[in-house]
C-alpha angles and dihedrals in degrees: 000000000000114000117257117240121166093192098042124109119235088257090061090046088052092055091047089059091067090099098069092033095088088054091061092046091053092050092063102082096182089059089056095049093105091065088065094052126080131226126008094011088083086068087067091054094050091041092056093045091052092044096054092038087056091050090052091051091048092051090049090055092053088058098043129355116233122172091215090055092046091051091047090050090051092051089047090054091051092048092047092052090053094043109044126004096194093055088047090054091052091045090061090059097040094049093049098080091042091051092047091050090046094051093044097052103023104036095112091052091048093054093046094048092045090056093046096049105032094158092057091045092053091047093053093045089048092054091051091049090052090050091052092047090049091051092050092046092054093047098245090146089067090066094059096084089051094050099043104048140140089226106050111186092209095061092104091057094054109114122227115248090245089062095057096089092050092047096049101026123280101240093037094050096044091050092050093048092046089053091048092052091047093048093047091054092051093046093051092046092062103012097154090065094041107048094139090049091048090052090051096053092046090052090048091053091047090053091050090051091050089059083070090045099133090056088059095046095263105125101209130130102276101199091044089052091047091059090058085069089072091087100050092038090050088056092049092045089054089048091050093055 
């Protein structure tokens, strides 16, 4: 059960719910299907672990900047790019609201810290430049017109919203969504104290929207994307209880 704390903010309560969270992840058998498959499917497992590890690091940086965390996040991004392209693609969308929140409310701190630790700043920028160069060298930019298109070929595979509970488990899905709605309300009510929590709920909503990607002209596998929601909705289900 989440730890009780009368003086804690909802963001702290969210972090304290990490204990029952694995229980909800392990109750979604479709999410664990890759563990039963041989070969390249293990890339999906490692890709998802790196993706949500990266999100956790990014949320930590919105709360308190640490150069060690920033460097670890940068290395995680590089590892994710080399490990699993689809998870990397989703990471770009999930990190966007966190980065926007970070820049909006921490920009003065970023500028000050960048001036104080110029060597670290150059190192992190250098890693990102190498990632971009590596992407261009492997021709990833050529895939962009095929992913963002007005005629997505995966549109027929996009599930209706009413089918989500059946796909992911009725009780499991409803509990996760209820927790997400509850958490969103509490984050918005006192958002200045809960910037990491606000970044989390925005990223969770972005991931849910991406499960309807072909309807928005983003030609990605919709059901496969939907199953990525098991992790954030497990967190919100734990928060709900």
